[in-house]
C-alpha positions, 0 to 999 in steps of 0.5 A: 089412960091407965090401959094406954100407959100399960100398953106402952110399957108392955113391949120390950125387955124386963129392964126396959119396962122397969125403966119406963115405969120408974121414969113415969113414976117420977113424972119426967118429961117425954123427951127425958124418957126417950133420952134415958131409954136410948142410953139404956139400950146402948148400955144393954148393947155394951153389956151383951150377952149379959143383962143390965140386971147383972150390971155393976158400977164397974160396968157403968164406969167402963161404958162411960170410959168407952164413950170418952176414949173411943167415941170421943164424947164431950163432957156434956154427953158423958154427963147425960149418959151418967145421969141416965145410967145411974137412974136406970141402975138405982131407980129402975133396977134397984141396984147400987152403983157405988163410987164410979171411977171412969175416964172423963171426956176432954173439955173442948178448947174454945179459940176466940176469933177476933176481927183485925182492925182492917177487917172491922173497917172494911166490914163497917164500910159496907154498912150504911146509916143506922145499920153501921151505927148499930154494928159499931156500937155492938162491936165497940161497946160489947153490947149483946143484941137485946141490949142494943135493941133496948138502947135509948138516946138518954142511955148514951153519955157523950161527955164521958163516952159511956153507955148505960145498959139496963136489964142486960144479961142476968137482968143486971145493969152495967156501964160500957165504953 
């Protein structure tokens, strides 16, 4: 097993071998190793002709800013790159990153889409029997799929027009209309 591990890290640049060794020392998942290696390679290309061993915190900040501004990367993508590069610098290359000042990716605005009353009526008119009741309960009561699937007759209070939801999202109980 040790020979296989040594064979896998024998190719590539010195910084890449150091990264792989640090990742495996920490016991990260294979997918995490692949992701960190991909970010490290992109960072090395960004630094060309310099080596990642010569990189500083300002270089990392420049790379992350370029991701946000030129490549329009999302915040999550930028955060993933940040984690990978901080790990590369501090754990693999033994260099302090320090305080990073970089342009953050913009948060995407989510515009909710809601059906109009006539659209809902047309949609429900196309459904029959049980499917129609399920669709109306889901839409009108704000039920999630698994909440609907777990629903039983005794959970419905017709006098108060309420539905008791058990073990919903976050394993919480709630009442809905």
